[in-house]
C-alpha positions as CSV (number, residue, x, y, z in Angstrom):
1,X,3.5,16.3,-17.7
2,X,4.3,13.6,-15.1
3,X,4.3,14.6,-11.4
4,X,7.6,15.5,-9.9
5,X,8.3,14.4,-6.4
6,X,9.2,17.2,-4.0
7,X,12.8,16.5,-2.6
8,X,11.6,15.6,0.8
9,X,9.2,13.1,-0.7
10,X,6.1,14.4,1.1
11,X,4.4,15.7,-2.1
12,X,4.3,16.0,-5.8
13,X,4.1,18.9,-8.2
14,X,2.7,18.8,-11.8
15,X,2.0,21.5,-14.4
16,X,-1.5,20.6,-15.5
17,X,-3.2,21.5,-18.8
18,X,-4.2,25.1,-18.7
19,X,-1.1,26.1,-16.9
20,X,-2.1,25.4,-13.3
21,X,0.6,24.2,-10.9
22,X,-0.8,21.5,-8.7
23,X,0.9,20.5,-5.5
24,X,-0.5,17.5,-3.6
25,X,0.8,16.5,-0.1
26,X,0.9,12.8,0.8
27,X,-1.5,11.4,3.5
28,X,-0.5,12.2,7.0
29,X,1.9,15.0,6.1
30,X,3.2,17.2,8.8
31,X,4.8,20.2,7.2
32,X,7.9,21.9,8.5
33,X,10.0,24.7,6.9
34,X,12.3,22.3,5.0
35,X,9.2,20.7,3.3
36,X,7.8,24.1,2.3
37,X,11.2,25.3,0.9
38,X,11.6,22.0,-1.0
39,X,8.1,22.4,-2.5
40,X,8.9,26.0,-3.5
41,X,12.1,24.8,-5.2
42,X,10.2,22.2,-7.1
43,X,7.4,24.6,-8.1
44,X,10.0,27.1,-9.4
45,X,11.7,24.3,-11.4
46,X,8.4,23.1,-12.9
47,X,7.3,26.6,-13.8
48,X,10.6,27.3,-15.6
49,X,10.5,31.1,-14.9
50,X,6.8,31.6,-15.6
51,X,4.2,32.7,-13.0
52,X,1.3,30.4,-12.8
53,X,-1.9,29.9,-10.7
54,X,-1.4,27.2,-8.2
55,X,-3.7,24.7,-6.6
56,X,-2.4,23.1,-3.4
57,X,-4.3,20.0,-2.1
58,X,-4.0,20.0,1.6
59,X,-6.7,17.3,2.1
60,X,-4.1,14.9,3.5
61,X,-2.1,17.4,5.5
62,X,-2.1,16.6,9.2
63,X,-0.2,19.6,10.6
64,X,1.8,22.7,9.8
65,X,4.6,23.9,12.1
66,X,5.2,27.6,12.9
67,X,8.4,27.4,10.9
68,X,6.5,26.1,7.9
69,X,4.0,29.0,8.3
70,X,6.9,31.5,8.2
71,X,8.3,29.8,5.0
72,X,4.9,30.4,3.3
73,X,5.9,34.1,2.9
74,X,8.6,33.1,0.4
75,X,7.8,34.2,-3.1
76,X,7.6,31.4,-5.7
77,X,6.3,30.9,-9.3
78,X,2.6,31.1,-8.1
79,X,0.6,34.1,-9.2
80,X,-2.3,33.0,-7.0
81,X,-2.8,30.1,-4.6
82,X,-6.0,28.1,-4.0
83,X,-5.8,25.8,-1.0
84,X,-8.1,22.8,-1.5
85,X,-9.3,20.9,1.5
86,X,-12.3,18.8,2.6
87,X,-12.7,19.1,6.3
88,X,-12.8,21.5,9.2
89,X,-9.3,20.5,10.1
90,X,-8.1,21.5,6.6
91,X,-9.8,24.9,7.1
92,X,-8.0,25.3,10.4
93,X,-4.7,24.4,8.7
94,X,-5.4,26.8,5.8
95,X,-6.3,29.6,8.2
96,X,-3.2,29.0,10.2
97,X,-1.1,29.2,7.0
98,X,-2.9,32.2,5.6
99,X,-2.8,34.2,8.9
100,X,0.6,35.5,7.9
101,X,0.3,39.2,6.8
102,X,2.9,39.0,4.1
103,X,1.7,36.2,1.8
104,X,3.5,36.6,-1.5
105,X,0.3,36.4,-3.6
106,X,-3.5,36.2,-3.3
107,X,-4.4,33.0,-1.4
108,X,-7.8,31.5,-0.6
109,X,-9.2,28.2,0.9
110,X,-11.8,26.1,-1.0
111,X,-13.6,22.8,-0.5
112,X,-14.5,22.6,-4.2
113,X,-11.9,22.0,-6.9
114,X,-14.2,23.6,-9.5
115,X,-14.6,26.8,-7.4
116,X,-10.9,26.9,-6.7
117,X,-10.0,26.7,-10.4
118,X,-12.7,29.3,-11.2
119,X,-11.1,31.7,-8.7
120,X,-7.6,30.9,-9.9
121,X,-8.5,32.1,-13.4
122,X,-10.6,35.1,-12.2
123,X,-9.3,38.6,-12.6
124,X,-6.6,39.6,-10.2
125,X,-7.9,41.9,-7.5
126,X,-11.2,39.9,-7.4
127,X,-13.2,39.9,-4.2
128,X,-11.9,37.7,-1.4
129,X,-8.3,37.9,-2.4
130,X,-5.9,37.7,0.5
131,X,-2.7,39.4,-0.6
């Protein structure tokens, strides 16, 4: 499947082989609520009614607004979410996004794509899930 551009143009979503939704934000992205809602709409469209594990690449994400953080509590087609980053700044962004108590599904931060995918396909309720 070819990547679909999120309405606001700051990212792309693709359903990869194995049924993983993959959201990649463009370099220098500063997320606000409208970006998150546009991404959720695209994710739901790509998933076509199914629930799938999702990998979100935040390597290029520069900042997340408080309004965007609140938007992360919106349920989408993701059954689990692995946030993939490569720097201490990415970890801070992920921790900020995950600090919401009402995340719609288990969510975790990784610096390894391989480990992220292993966790996405592990049993629900596995250690280190953040509901």
